[in-house]
C-alpha positions as CSV (number, residue, x, y, z in Angstrom):
1,M,51.4,74.7,160.5
2,P,49.6,77.0,158.7
3,S,50.1,80.6,158.7
4,S,47.6,82.8,160.7
5,H,48.0,85.8,158.5
6,P,46.4,86.1,155.0
7,P,47.6,84.5,152.1
8,D,49.9,86.5,149.5
9,A,47.9,87.3,146.3
10,V,50.2,87.5,143.0
11,D,49.6,87.7,139.3
12,V,52.1,84.6,138.8
13,L,53.8,82.3,141.0
14,V,57.0,80.4,139.7
15,I,57.6,77.0,141.3
16,G,61.3,76.4,141.2
17,A,64.2,78.4,141.1
18,G,66.4,76.8,138.1
19,P,67.4,78.2,134.9
20,Y,63.9,78.0,133.4
21,A,62.0,79.6,136.3
22,L,64.3,82.2,136.9
23,S,64.3,83.2,133.2
24,T,60.3,83.2,133.1
25,A,60.4,85.2,136.4
26,A,62.6,87.8,135.3
27,L,60.8,88.5,132.0
28,A,57.2,88.4,133.8
29,Q,58.5,90.6,136.4
30,D,60.2,93.1,133.8
31,R,56.8,93.0,132.1
32,G,55.2,94.3,134.9
33,L,53.4,91.1,136.1
34,D,53.7,90.8,139.8
35,T,55.5,87.5,140.2
36,L,56.7,85.5,143.0
37,V,59.5,82.4,142.7
38,V,59.5,80.0,145.5
39,G,62.1,77.4,145.6
40,R,65.9,77.3,146.4
41,P,68.0,78.9,143.9
42,M,69.5,76.5,141.4
43,G,68.8,73.9,144.0
44,F,69.1,71.1,141.8
45,W,72.2,72.3,140.2
46,R,74.0,72.7,143.7
47,E,72.6,69.7,145.2
48,N,72.4,67.1,142.4
49,M,75.4,68.1,140.3
50,P,79.3,67.5,141.7
51,D,81.3,70.6,142.0
52,G,83.8,69.2,139.4
53,M,81.3,68.8,136.6
54,F,81.9,70.9,133.4
55,L,78.5,72.0,131.3
56,R,78.2,70.5,127.8
57,S,77.3,73.9,126.6
58,G,79.4,76.9,126.1
59,A,78.9,80.5,127.0
60,E,76.6,81.4,124.3
61,W,74.2,79.7,126.0
62,H,72.0,81.6,128.5
63,V,68.6,82.6,130.4
64,D,67.9,86.1,129.6
65,A,65.0,86.0,127.5
66,G,66.2,90.3,126.3
67,A,69.9,88.7,125.4
68,V,71.2,91.6,127.6
69,H,72.3,89.4,131.2
70,T,73.8,86.8,129.2
71,L,76.5,84.6,130.4
72,E,78.8,86.2,128.0
73,A,78.3,89.6,129.3
74,Y,78.8,88.1,132.6
75,L,82.3,87.0,131.9
76,E,83.2,89.9,130.1
77,E,82.2,91.9,133.4
78,Q,84.2,89.3,135.6
79,S,87.3,89.3,133.0
80,I,86.9,85.8,132.2
81,S,88.1,84.5,128.7
82,R,86.0,82.3,126.9
83,E,89.2,80.2,126.9
84,E,89.2,80.0,130.9
85,V,85.6,78.5,130.5
86,D,86.1,76.0,127.7
87,P,84.8,73.5,128.8
88,L,82.3,75.4,130.9
89,P,82.4,74.4,134.7
90,I,79.5,74.1,136.5
91,R,80.8,76.4,139.4
92,V,80.6,79.5,136.7
93,F,77.6,79.0,135.4
94,L,76.0,78.9,139.1
95,D,77.9,82.2,139.8
96,Y,76.6,83.7,136.5
97,C,72.8,82.4,137.6
98,D,73.2,84.2,140.8
99,W,74.5,87.2,139.0
100,F,71.2,87.1,136.6
101,R,68.9,87.1,139.8
102,R,70.9,90.3,141.2
103,V,70.9,92.2,138.2
104,K,67.2,91.2,137.5
105,R,66.1,91.6,140.9
106,V,64.4,88.7,141.2
107,E,63.8,87.8,144.5
108,V,63.3,83.8,145.5
109,R,61.4,83.0,148.9
110,Q,63.6,80.2,149.9
111,D,60.3,77.8,150.5
112,L,59.1,74.9,149.0
113,V,55.6,74.4,147.8
114,E,54.0,71.5,149.4
115,D,50.4,71.3,148.0
116,L,49.1,73.5,145.0
117,Y,45.3,73.3,144.4
118,L,42.6,75.0,142.2
119,G,40.9,77.7,144.5
120,D,37.9,80.1,143.8
121,A,40.3,82.9,143.4
122,G,42.8,80.5,141.0
123,F,45.6,78.5,142.6
124,D,46.1,78.2,146.2
125,A,49.7,77.4,147.3
126,T,50.6,76.0,150.7
127,L,54.4,76.2,151.5
128,R,56.1,74.0,153.7
129,S,56.6,77.1,156.2
130,G,52.7,77.3,156.5
131,D,52.4,80.5,154.3
132,R,49.9,80.5,151.7
133,I,50.2,81.9,148.1
134,V,47.3,82.7,145.8
135,A,48.0,83.4,142.3
136,R,46.1,83.8,139.1
137,A,48.6,81.9,137.1
138,V,51.2,79.2,137.8
139,V,54.7,78.2,136.0
140,C,55.9,75.0,137.1
141,A,59.5,74.2,136.3
142,P,60.0,70.6,138.2
143,G,63.6,69.6,138.8
144,I,65.0,66.5,136.8
145,R,65.3,64.4,140.2
146,H,61.9,63.5,140.3
147,Y,62.3,61.8,137.3
148,A,65.5,59.6,137.6
149,H,65.2,56.5,136.1
150,L,66.7,53.1,137.7
151,P,66.6,50.0,135.7
152,D,64.4,47.1,136.7
153,W,67.1,45.2,138.6
154,A,68.1,48.2,140.4
155,H,66.2,46.7,143.7
156,A,68.3,43.9,143.9
157,V,71.4,46.1,145.1
158,P,71.3,47.3,148.9
159,A,70.4,51.1,149.4
160,H,74.0,51.6,150.8
161,R,75.9,50.3,147.4
162,A,73.9,52.1,145.1
163,A,73.4,55.5,143.9
164,H,71.7,57.2,140.6
165,T,74.0,59.9,139.2
166,C,71.9,62.6,140.8
167,D,72.4,61.5,144.1
168,L,76.3,61.0,144.1
169,V,77.6,64.1,144.3
170,R,80.5,63.6,146.8
171,F,83.0,61.0,145.9
172,D,85.3,60.9,148.8
173,D,83.8,57.5,149.7
174,V,84.7,55.8,146.4
175,A,88.2,55.8,147.0
176,G,89.7,52.3,147.0
177,S,86.2,51.0,145.8
178,R,85.2,49.0,142.9
179,V,82.3,50.5,141.2
180,L,80.3,49.5,138.4
181,V,78.5,52.2,136.5
182,V,75.6,51.3,134.4
183,G,75.2,53.6,131.4
184,G,77.0,54.6,128.5
185,R,76.0,58.5,127.7
186,Q,77.9,61.9,129.0
187,S,76.6,61.3,133.0
188,A,78.1,57.6,133.0
189,Y,81.7,58.8,131.8
190,E,81.9,61.8,133.6
191,W,81.2,59.9,136.8
192,A,83.8,57.5,135.6
193,A,86.1,59.9,135.4
194,L,85.4,61.7,138.8
195,I,85.3,58.2,140.5
196,R,88.6,57.6,138.9
197,E,90.0,60.9,140.2
198,H,88.9,60.2,143.6
199,G,90.8,56.9,144.0
200,A,88.6,54.1,142.9
201,A,90.4,51.1,142.9
202,R,88.5,49.6,139.6
203,I,85.8,51.0,137.3
204,D,83.4,48.9,134.9
205,I,81.4,50.8,132.8
206,V,78.4,48.7,131.4
207,H,75.9,50.0,128.7
208,R,74.1,48.2,125.7
209,H,75.4,50.0,122.8
210,D,78.9,50.5,121.3
211,V,81.4,52.6,123.1
212,P,80.5,56.4,122.1
213,R,82.8,58.6,120.3
214,F,84.5,61.5,121.7
215,D,84.8,64.8,120.1
216,R,84.3,68.6,120.0
217,I,80.6,69.1,119.6
218,S,78.5,71.9,117.8
219,W,75.1,72.6,119.2
220,Q,74.5,75.5,116.9
221,F,71.9,73.5,114.7
222,A,69.5,73.8,117.6
223,D,69.5,77.7,117.5
224,V,67.3,77.5,114.3
225,H,64.7,75.0,115.7
226,V,64.6,77.2,119.2
227,E,64.3,80.7,117.1
228,R,61.2,79.1,115.4
229,T,59.2,77.7,118.1
230,V,59.0,81.4,119.2
231,N,58.2,82.7,115.8
232,V,56.0,79.8,114.4
233,P,53.1,78.9,116.7
234,G,53.0,74.9,117.6
235,Y,56.2,74.9,115.5
236,W,57.3,71.3,117.1
237,R,54.2,69.7,116.9
238,K,53.6,70.8,113.3
239,L,56.4,69.1,111.8
240,A,55.8,66.1,109.9
241,A,56.8,62.8,111.9
242,R,59.7,62.3,109.5
243,E,61.2,65.9,110.3
244,Q,60.9,65.2,114.2
245,E,62.9,62.0,113.5
246,A,65.4,63.7,111.6
247,I,65.6,66.2,113.9
248,G,65.9,64.0,116.7
249,R,68.5,61.7,115.4
250,Q,70.8,64.9,114.8
251,F,70.2,65.7,118.6
252,W,70.7,62.1,119.2
253,E,74.0,62.0,117.3
254,A,75.6,64.9,119.1
255,G,74.2,64.8,122.4
256,R,74.2,60.7,123.1
257,L,76.5,59.2,120.2
258,T,79.0,61.8,120.9
259,L,80.6,62.3,124.1
260,E,82.8,65.5,125.0
261,H,86.3,65.2,123.8
262,W,87.8,66.6,127.1
263,L,86.7,63.4,129.0
264,T,89.3,61.2,126.8
265,P,92.4,62.1,129.0
266,R,90.8,61.6,132.3
267,L,89.2,58.2,131.0
268,D,93.0,57.0,130.1
269,W,93.4,54.5,133.0
270,A,94.4,50.5,133.1
271,G,92.0,50.1,136.1
272,L,88.7,51.2,133.6
273,H,87.0,48.5,132.0
274,R,84.1,49.2,129.2
275,W,81.8,46.2,128.4
276,P,79.9,47.6,125.3
277,G,76.9,45.6,123.8
278,T,76.1,44.3,127.4
279,E,73.8,44.5,130.2
280,V,73.3,43.2,133.9
281,V,71.4,39.9,134.0
282,E,71.9,39.3,137.7
283,V,72.9,40.5,140.9
284,A,73.8,38.6,143.9
285,T,74.8,40.3,147.1
286,S,77.0,39.1,150.2
287,D,78.0,40.8,153.2
288,S,81.5,41.7,151.3
289,E,80.6,42.7,147.8
290,L,78.0,42.5,144.8
291,R,78.4,39.8,142.5
292,V,76.9,41.1,139.3
293,A,76.5,39.0,135.6
294,L,76.7,40.4,132.6
295,S,74.6,39.0,129.2
296,N,78.2,38.0,128.0
297,S,79.0,36.0,130.9
298,E,81.4,37.9,132.4
299,R,81.1,38.4,136.1
300,L,82.3,40.9,138.0
301,G,82.9,41.5,142.0
302,V,82.2,45.1,142.9
303,D,81.5,47.5,145.9
304,R,79.2,50.3,144.7
305,V,77.0,50.5,141.4
306,V,76.2,53.9,140.0
307,F,73.1,54.3,137.8
308,A,73.8,56.9,134.7
309,S,70.4,55.8,133.8
310,G,68.6,58.7,132.9
311,Y,65.5,60.7,133.4
312,R,62.0,59.8,132.4
313,A,59.2,62.3,132.7
314,D,56.3,61.5,134.8
315,L,54.5,64.5,136.2
316,N,52.5,62.0,138.8
317,R,56.1,62.2,140.8
318,V,55.9,65.9,141.3
319,P,55.0,65.7,145.0
320,Y,53.5,69.3,144.8
321,L,51.3,68.7,142.2
322,A,49.5,65.7,143.9
323,G,46.6,68.1,144.3
324,V,46.2,69.1,140.5
325,V,47.7,66.4,138.4
326,S,44.6,64.3,138.0
327,Q,42.8,67.5,136.2
328,V,46.1,67.8,133.9
329,Q,46.1,65.9,130.9
330,L,49.2,63.6,130.4
331,A,50.4,61.5,127.3
332,N,53.8,59.2,128.5
333,G,53.9,61.1,131.3
334,F,54.6,64.3,130.0
335,P,52.0,67.1,130.3
336,V,49.9,67.8,127.3
337,L,50.9,71.5,126.4
338,D,49.5,74.1,124.2
339,E,51.6,76.6,122.3
340,A,52.4,78.4,125.0
341,F,53.4,75.7,127.4
342,E,50.0,75.9,129.2
343,T,48.0,72.5,130.3
344,N,44.7,71.9,129.7
345,V,44.3,73.5,133.5
346,A,44.0,77.0,132.7
347,G,46.7,79.1,133.9
348,L,48.9,76.3,135.1
349,Y,52.3,76.0,132.5
350,V,54.9,73.5,132.8
351,V,58.3,74.4,131.5
352,G,61.6,72.8,131.0
353,F,62.2,68.9,131.0
354,S,58.7,68.3,131.5
355,S,57.8,70.1,128.1
356,I,59.9,68.2,125.6
357,Q,57.4,65.8,124.1
358,D,55.4,68.6,122.8
359,F,58.5,71.3,122.3
360,G,61.6,69.0,121.2
361,P,64.4,67.8,122.8
362,F,66.0,71.3,123.1
363,F,63.9,72.3,125.7
364,G,65.4,69.8,128.3
365,F,68.5,72.3,128.1
366,V,69.5,75.8,128.9
367,R,69.0,76.6,125.5
368,G,65.3,76.8,125.5
369,C,65.0,78.9,128.4
370,P,64.9,82.2,126.7
371,A,62.6,80.9,124.1
372,A,60.1,79.2,126.9
373,A,59.9,82.4,128.9
374,T,58.9,84.7,125.8
375,L,56.3,82.3,125.1
376,V,54.8,81.7,128.4
377,V,54.9,85.8,129.3
378,R,53.7,86.7,126.1
379,D,50.3,84.4,126.8
380,L,50.0,85.6,130.3
381,L,50.0,89.2,129.0
382,S,47.5,88.6,126.1
383,R,44.8,87.6,129.1
384,N,45.5,91.0,130.8
């Protein structure tokens, strides 16, 4: 029901309350812009990632564009050693982000934007509560849950037997089950480990590529590219195609072909079966099980299917953007962004995973938060 009182008017409305949103809001507020954040604080991280998950990044990644209230500063304040967070538990990172909000005094209105339109005074947002916000600029940080990707045959699996990894964060009901995990990257193998630890009877992992290697990974190679993004306008898009491809290969080798070493002992179990170089070609259902045929002629009887099939950006799938997305220039589902993350709709910015086409793969990870915040806020201030 619409609110009867006048809308709140702000300089900047930040939609979302994950790492990119909090980073940008904190810097905008620090620079004197009247900023409002609407969303559930770290909502995707709390609701769509399991408690037992570990992050692939280390303590050096943080969300503070000023590089003061970093994860390392939080750990020092809490007397937590680096060894205690290697690997980094998701719970520690969530606690850090809560601390960051407190010390930066970033207030989050725990509501959801239902509709966003261009109005006479800028952007007009209607919240689920019925409240309205009028803003001169809007920074969108869509959660990747909107972009969950499923293979074409997923519709053949009854809903009660299927889940994307972002929807399977409680594992008690997999005890005693035969589980098929579709995918072969970090989430596939980490979810397999978690499912095993919760008492599955058997796990089959199916993916089209070879079995990945497991090793300790350094992400330091990303640092120079993120720093250049801040200092060289349009850095990523100005790179020659071969340079982008070379960087992309390096990122692929570190982030996709190599999985975290700490998974290895958790996967050492006779009930776990890997099927590299294969894919699902047929699914048949019965009251008692699923019969799954693989491309190598193997047939499996399973109770549950977990889709570790990743995410594909498509701004059309972000519900609150329905009122403006037809005006936004898209390419391959991604918004076309300028050097400051602004779309072709003046005053509308998009950060996070949705920006990786124009800014490189690093901006789908926490590492890119301070850089994105710096560029967005710098651009906003240049217009005041």
